[in-house]
C-alpha positions, 0 to 999 in steps of 0.5 A: 536484474532484480536482486532476488535471492536465488535458490540453488536447484542442483540436487533437489527433486522438485515436484512440479504442478501447473501453478507451482513450476514458476519457481523451478523455471527461473530464468538466468539474467542472460536469458532473460536479456536475450528474451527481452531484446527478441521480443522488443525487436517484434514490437510496433511502435504502438505495442510499445506505448501500450506496454507502458500504459496501466489502466484502472479496472477491468471493463469491456473497453479495457479487455479490447485494449489488452487484445490489441496490445494497447496496455501492459497492466491493470490496476485494481482487478481482484479475484483469480477468475477476474485476473485470469480472464484479463490475462487470457485476453493478453496471452491468448488473444494479443498478437505477441502474447505479452502477459499483464502484470496486475496490481493493487495496493497491499499496504498492511496485509491483503485480507488478513489485516495487520497493524498499520505500518507505522504501528508494526515499524514500531515492533522493531521486529524485522523477522516478524515484519518480513513474515507478515508480508509473506502472508500478504504476498500469499493472499494477494497472489491467491486473489489474482495479484502479482504486484503490490504498490508497497512498501511505502518508505517515505520518511515523514516528520509532520504527523499531521500528514495523513500518510505517515500511517503507511511508513515507518515514521521519522527516523531514516535508519529504521525506515531503511531496514524496515523497507528492506524487510518488506521487500524480502517479505513480498518478494521472497527468495524468488520473485517467480514463485507463485506466492511472491509479488513484485513490491513497489517502493513508494513515493519517490521522493520527499513526498513525506516532506510536504510543507505543513503536512499538507498532501500533494503540497510542495517539498523544499529541502537541500540535496544534503537533506535529501540524501541523508534522510529521505533517499536512504529508505529507497536505496535500501529497498533497491539493494534488497532488490525491489522490482519497481518504484512509484514516482510521487505526487509532489514537487521537490524544489520546484520540480515535480517528482514525476518529471524529476530527471535528477532523482529519477535517472541520475540518482536511482539509475545512474548511482544506484544501478536500479534496472526495475521500472518506475510506475507513476502515482495515480494520474500523476503524469497528467498532473504535471499540467496543473504543476505548471510544467506542461501545457498539455497531455503530450508535453507531460508524457514527454517530460515524464517518460524522458525524466524516468517514469516508465509506466503511466498509472490509471491513464492512457496518455502514454498509449495514446500519445507517445507514437505521435511524439516519436513520429514527430521527432520530439521523442527518441524511440530509444527512450521508449524502448528502454521504458518497455525493456525494463518492464519486460524485464520485470515480467520475466523475473516475475515468471509471468510468461511461463505462468501468467494464470492464477490458481483459483483453488488458492482462494479457498485455502490460503485466505485467513488461515489459522497461521496468518491469524497467529502472526497477525495476533503476535504483530498486533502484541508487539506493535502496542506500547505501554506507556505506564502501568501504575498500581500494577493495573494490568494484567487485568484481574479476574472477576472484576467489573470492566467498563469498556468506553469510547467511540472506537470500542465497538467499531469493526471498520476502524479496527481495519485502519487506512489502505486495508487491502481486501479486509473485511469489517466482518472479520475484525474483532473489536476491543469490546468483543475481545474483552467480553470474550476473555472476562465473560459478558457478565464482567463487562459494561459498555458505553460508547460516551461520544461520536467521532464527527465524520471527516468531510472533504471539500468543506471551506475552512472553519466549516464543521461537519455535522455529526450523526445523531446516532449509530449502531456499533458492532455489538448491535447496541445503539448509542446516541450522540444527543446530550447525555451520552458522556453522562451515560459513560460516567455512570458506566465508569462509576459501576466498574472497578476498571475502565478501559478507554478506546478513543482516536481516529476514524480509519478514513481520518488517515491515509491519502488526502486525509491530512489534519489541521490539528492533532487534537482528538476529534469530537468530544473525546477529550471531554469524555476522557476528563469526565471518566477520569474524574470518576476514579 
């Protein structure tokens, strides 16, 4: 079962309310197994196939499928009201009243946005990381999310890979202890607690080793390298009690990760004794066709399920095709039963059968609390790396004039980073705003200096995306990318005692499908840096 750290309830008087009773009524492992088996015996083959299917979003069609028992999970449903509507269709209008498990990508915060995982891992503060994930879990569950597709625990050693930002970097030891801390933070001491979410270690496995840092590319490695570098963080997550894992997009030594029986069954279940469930990455079961190992969706579903992928994300292939595969004799129903058993087990562990609904009042009380923002600020401080402090430049002295320069100095959206959950740009504080508030606006000068060209996807090699000619920053000051912007920054720098430059990438330049061919700063930012440095 999920190895959640159970709290002894003997001798403790608990005040029970309708939304907080889940933690008290946590089931024992034998009770869960009995209920799983009893429910499984009542299910039709079609209901079993539906239970291991996840759909994206909540439409009228999806609500009807829920009522018919044709799905066991939804992706991307936000808000307690919307989540409760979906759950009501399942537990009040379906034949067997099996609750949904509602998932969302909560990568580095839900509404309170913490530093990206690569940065927070650099804090080396495991307790702080765990606290941050507790806050993320609390906010997510307040908004109807019980399952997060995190932590991302891929080891990555090529910084051109855009998704390196979601993990802990290159070291398997650090990756392992951070993975365990994040799982503990998300799931808490009791996964059935209304403020806990089911965690999902991803992307299993070797996704961070794709050739050339190109997302979705192939990965080639020895079994020794796989076991010594890329598997340990996943093993640590399993040992920490993670409820689910996500299979990856890539292939490993020619075998797609979502059809790899060796890693999904022999290692994960045989060696590590993992008994949660595995969900595919978005549409990765269907993508076994372009991988070249399946001729159609029926073959893809057969290969994924028999390899060990229990739930198909964002597609209805399992729901549509598995019954016929069983009836034709191509797929033993026992394989389907085992996948369904794993999904039901996690749902019972998470307390969803006893308490499927979300308290809508928590959206008013548990989001962006002062305590959450305090931890967020602490994490930001601990994640920063000071390389040098020549001439004791820091801390800044009072009553000096400071020039804040750079395209990221007043960009609220990029403050959030990639995969920013339900974060809102309006809640962000830009460096310009923060420095102005600290020193006083009369002591702060500002120049944007340069634009960062937008990251256009799908362009042929060598074709550059045109940069905009103007933009309005969060401060409301319109800046220009026309000739003279760097000159304006130089002029501003000359008027100041100290210059602080903010350069880098836009939020959309990292994350999925955002690999870089070059690690150079995009646009004219290097020219901007050189020009400003020449003034001092």
